[in-house]
N, C-alpha and C positions, 0 to 999 in steps of 0.2 A: 131916767134922766128928766128933770123938769123942763117943760117947753112953754113957750108963750107965743101964740100965733105963728107956729111954724119955725120958731127960733129956739134953739137949744140954749138954755141958760147955763153958762159955764160954772163949774164947781172948783173951789179951792179946797184941797185936802191936805191935812197935816198928819203924817204918820209919826207916832211916838213909839220907839222901839226899845226894848230891854237889852242892854249889852253887858249885864252883870255877869259875874263869874258862874252863876248857876246855869246860864245859857249854854255853857260848854258841855253840860251833862248829855249823855246819849239818851235819846227817846227810845224806850224799849220797843215800841210798835214799829218805828221807822228805821231803827238801826243807825240813825244819824244824830248829830248834835241838834239841840233845840235851836241854836243860832243859825245853823245851816238851813233848817226848815224855814225859819223866819226870813232869811235872805231870799230863798226861793219864792216864798209867798209875796214878799215885798216887790221883787222884780216883776212878778206876774201882775200884781195889783196896779203898779205904776203903769205898766204897758196897757192894761185894760182901760184905766181911767183916761190916759192920753189918747188912746184910739177912739174912745167914745165921743170926744168933742175936742176939736183943735184948739179950743180956748181953755180947757181944763188945765189947772196948775197943781203941782204937788210940792210938798216940803217934807223933810225928814228931820226929826229930833231924836237923839239917843240919850238914854239915861242908864246909869248903873252904879253900883256901890264901889266905893274906893276905900282903901284902908285908912284908918284914922277917923272914921265916923262921918266923913263928908261925902255927899252924893255928887256924882258927876252928871252934869247935863251938858250936852254938846249939840250945836246945830250942825247937821251933816249936809243938808241941801237947803239953800234959800228957796223961797216960793218961786216957782217958775216951771218952764217946760224943758224936758231933757230928752236927749237921744241916747240910745243904748251904746255900749262900747262895741268893739268888734265881735265879741262873743254873744251879742244880743242881750246882755244883762246891764242893769243900771248900777248894781252893787256887786262887790266881791267880799269875801270873808277872809280875815286873817285872825287866827287864834293860836295861842300857845299856852298850855297849862290852864290856869284859871283866868287868863287875860283874853279879852275878845275885842276885836276891832272890825267894824263894818266900814268898808271903804267905798266911797262914791267913785265910780269909774265912768261917769256920764259926761256928756258935753251939752252945753246949752243949745237949744234950737233957736 
């Protein structure tokens, strides 16, 4: 973490996540879907960043293919600080077939 004369410089981090249909495939090494692994990593990364400095902020943007040749891009979280839900996570996963939704379950601090 960069510092300046005893002061930690805050960092703004934007996560760009893939929520295309291919993310529903099971990772052979982990036995879980790619998107489930991504959600676990995202929850952990946001927690680490926010714990590292009380001024660090995060944002999340999702992208994924949509039928008809148009790409979907969606802001999931505005740049800010967030508290985890009752289960200690910032995100949950909802998927069915080849459709994937990553849901923010956080509250602003």
